[in-house]
N, C-alpha and C positions, 0 to 999 in steps of 0.2 A: 503491500500501500502503499502509497507516495505521500512523502509528510507533512505537503500545505493539506491531504483529504483527511490524515488523521488531526492533525492541528482543529481541524473546522468540526469537527464531529465531539473533540473534546472541550471547545470551547461553547458547542450548542450544549452540551448537554451539563457543563456548569450554570448556563442560563437558565437551563429548565428548572434546576434544583432550587437556585431563589424564588423562583413562582409559586405564592401561594393560593390557595383554592380562591375562588371570587365569585360574588353573589352574580345569581342567572338576573339578567338586566328586562326578562320578562315578570314586573312584579304585578300586573294585572290578575285580580284574584281570579281563583281559577287555572292561573297557566302556571307552565311546569317550572319546577322548579328541580337542582341537582341535591342539594345534601338537606338531609333532615333535621330540623332544630335552626339552622341556618334562617338569620333575619334581615333584612333591610328596612332603609325608609323610602319611597315614594318623596318627589318632587314635592306633594302635598303635603308631606310631615303625616303620614300614616307609614305606621308598620305595619308591616307583614312578614309571618313566619312562615317557613317550608312544612309545611302537613304530611302525613301520609292519607290518601283517598283510595283505599281502595288497593292497588297494585300502583298505583303513581302518587311520584311525589308531586305537590299542588302550592301555590302560592293560598295563606290562609287573610282574610283582611282582620286587622287588629285597632285598637286606638288609636289616635292620634298623638304624637308628640309634641314635647318640646324642647326638645333638645336641638342646639342649634352645631351639634358635629356632623361633621359630613362622613365621617366612618360608617360605612356600607351602605351611604347614598346609594340610590340608582340615577343611571345616567340618565336624565330624559330625553336625550338626542337617541337613544340607544330605546326607545318605550314602543313597543307595537302598538300602535294603534288602527283603527279604521272603523270607520262611519257605523254608526247601526240600520238597518234599514227601515227606510220610509213605509214601506208597503206592507211587511211579513204577517201576517195576520195567525199570530203563535197565541193569543189569549185566549183558550176555547173553551173556560171556563167561567161561569160570573161570581168573584172573589170574595165579594157579599153579601149575604141574606139581604137583597133590596125591599124584602117587607118589615125590616129592621132599619130605615136608611129615611131621615128626613128630607136630605138636600144636602149637594155635593157642588164644593167649589169648583171653578173655571181654571182652563189650563192658563195662566197668562193674567190671572188676579190679580187683585192686590188682598187677598187674605194671608192669614197668618207670619209667615216671615219671607226677608227676601230669599230668594231660590233662581237665582238666576245664571245665565252660562248660552252655550249654544243650543240651539232648537235642534231633532234631528235631521233636520234642512238645513242647515248649515248655519243659520243666521245667529248671530251674535248677540243678546239682549242683554237689559240692566234692566233694575229695578222693579221686578214682578217676580209671582211666583208660577212657576213653571212644575206645579204637581195636582193632582185632587186631592182636597179635602172632603171623608165623608162626616155627617152630624147625623147622629142617631135621634129616634123618633123617642119623644118624652120618655117613655116607660122606660126607655134603656139608659137614659143620660142618670150617670154615677154610678155605674156597672163595672165591672172589670172582669166579669165569665158569661157576660149574657150575647154581644155582638160577637157572629163569625167572620174567621177569616179565614176564606179556600183557596188553595192552590190552581192559580188559572191555566196550568199547563201541566202536562206531564217532564218536569224538571227536575235538576238538583241544587240543593242546597248551598250557595256561592258564598255565603258570608251571613253569621250571627253578631250582633250587637248588645249585649247583656244589658240589663236595667243598672247594675254593680258599676260600671264603666261610661257609665254617661255621667256622672257627677252631679252639679247643681240641676236641677231642671223642675221640672212640675212634679205633683207629689205623684206617685208609682208610676212613674214614665214609662214601663212597659220596654219590650226589647225589640230589638229591628231583628229584619230577617230576609233575606235578600236571595231569591232563584235565578235561576238560568235555564234559557232553555237551545237545544240544539239547533232549532230554527231560525235563531240567531245568537250567536258566539258573540257577542257584541253590544248586547242588553242584558241587565239585570233588572228583575221586578220587585222591589222593596216595599216590604209594610214596615210601616212606624205606629210604637206605643202598642203592639198585644204581650199578650203572656202565649206562651206555648202550649199547646193540650198535653204533650209527651217532650223530651229532651231531644233538642235536635242536634245533628253536629256535620260540620261540614261535610261535606262528599253524598250524603242521604239523599236517596229520590222519594221525589209526591209524584202522585199523581194526580190531574184535571181532575177541581171537584173537592178533594180529598180536605177534611176539615182540620187546617194549623191550631187554633187556636180562638182566642177573643180577643178583643179591642179595649186599653186600658183608658177609661176614663172616668176616672174618680172623682169628677165633680159637673155636677149639672153645668151646660154648656160646649164642656169640651167633646172634641172630634179629632179622629187619628188620618193618617193620611197614608198614600198608595205613590208611589216614585217610580219611575220608568226611567231609569239610564246608559249611558254608555259604559260600558264596561270600564272603558279607559276615559281618561279627560281630555280634552281636543288640543290642539295644537299650541294654544297659548298658557294651556292649566286648566282654561276653564271645566268647569262640568256639562255635559250633553245630558241633556232631560228635554224624552218626548212626551206626549199623554196617551194614557191606556186605549183613549178611544180610537185611535187610530190604527191600533193593532187587533180589535177583537175579530173573531169569525163572525160571520151574518148569525149562529144560534144566538151569540152573547149576545149582541148590538138588538136582535128581536126582544130576547130578555131585559132589557132596559126601554125599549120601545115600550112595553107595552106596561113599564111604571113610568111614561111618558117622557124618557130623556133619550133626545135624538144628539150624536155625534155632532151634526154640525152647530150645536148652541153651545158645548160644552166646552168650547176653546175662543179668545179674545184672540182677535187677529194681531199678533206683533206690529204692526204698523199702526196701528190701531192705538194699543197701549205706548208705542217709543211716541206717541203724542203727549200720552199723560203717563206719565212713570208714576207709580205709587209711590207714596209716603206713608210706612210702615210703623209710622208711631202717629201715623190719625187716627187709630181706634174705629175704622170702615166696621159697620155692622155686616151681618152677612145681608146683602141686600140682591136682588134682580141683576147687577152689575155685573156682580162676583160670582152669584151663588144660581142656581137650577133644582127647584121643588119638585118633588116626583111627583106620579098623578096623587092628588088630592090632599098634598100635604100642603102649609105654607112657609112661609120663609119667616123666620125669627129675627126679625131687622134690628132691634135693640141689644143683640151681642154680637160680638166679633170672634173670630178665633181666637181661644185663648194660647195659643202655639206661639204668638208671633218676637220675632226680635228685628231690629233693625237690620243687625248684621247676616250676612250672606252665612247660610249654613252646608255645609261637607255632606258628601253621601255616607258620613258613619256617626255624623257629630249633630242630634236632631234638637232643636228648637225648645227654648227653655219657655215659660209662662209667660206670658204679657195679660197683663191686668184687661176687668172688662170696661165697656164704652163706657163713655163717662155719663149715660145721661140721667143718673142722680150723683150730687157732691153735698161736700157737708157745708154749704156757699147758700144755702138755703133757696137757691133758684136752679133747674133744672137747664137752664140755658148759660147762662153766667158766673164767673167767680170772681170775685176782686183777690188782687192783689194781696200778699200780705196774708191773708184770713187761713184757718187749717183746712186742711183734707186730709182724704185719707186715699192714698196712692191704692190701694186694692178695688177703691170704686171707680178707679179711671184716672191715669197719669196725667189727661193731656188734658185743657180748661180753654176757656177762654174770656176775655174783662169785654164787659158792655161796649167799650169803644174798639173791638176789634183784636186786642191785644191777645198772640199766644201767648198761653201760660202751661204750666206746667206742675206739676207736684211733687215734691221733692222736697229733704231734710233742708233745714237752717242753720244757720252755723250754733244758733242752741239744740239743735238734737232733733227739734220736733219739724213735722213735715206740714210745709204752708203752700199755699198757690206762688208762684216765684215766675218773670217773666223768661219765655224760652229763649235761648239765645242760639 
């Protein structure tokens, strides 16, 4: 063997000996990984762990981290990304018992909290809620084990977020559950605020129509939500969010139609919403602008969805409580408040003086809650 060839082989061997194992760059939930127990943090700050699902090793979704360390962070330029289908009809079973529902919020509404990003049609949005909230009829408000949530298709459990991992939030926050379907491998169908019927683990199979659990509605006026998410984030790191009504089979749409719900009325045109961005601090109630009541039902306009937060929510960080609208205040008037007057933030954080000045109920220098000019 020539000396130059031998030198090359020795140098190559030495180089390889110094290379350590690296994290699999494909961190998306359900994506393949190489080493059991390996962890990585994606560009959005969510920690993933390599787990065993059947005979495969896949990435699981965990809670958002606060670490600023770059160790084991996934290179965003190497993430596999594909847009979800805009036409696939994979929702083959109604995911809730419609007889238990009063009303549903529209895709693009100002209800709940800011949940913006790309639509499945690749339009980048801001200041709106690209999800649907479900508000139960009166007899099921304040329950934890009555309002059924059902598997929308034959699929697989892709992620689980337990209540204990959510931190501060509304009382009895409930768990999060994400499902994937082979009919579009780029989406996750996610329930928020539910309690499971059984203990699930990532990789479990579910059947269309299977009872998964019940909505967590610990107080009157609470609702729960369903998200349709891109499995990976968009090119600029934004979430990709769609409407479930665009992906229902005919039989599912027929079931909604029997309850007076048409897919055409369940979405607010993005162009229209962009002309009127949402103010999630305004305490918007359940009105026909943002909600649709099922047949025979009436909207509850005096209360807003108690999930709101002006900050955007991630797909594993569910929103915290938002106080009810301020139809009743401590000011002695249902219409106006007075700067410096005592208030109760649980009855609504936002108010208005008789001259139109916007007020907010918050603690003053003495620690007592009072109406102050909103800045």
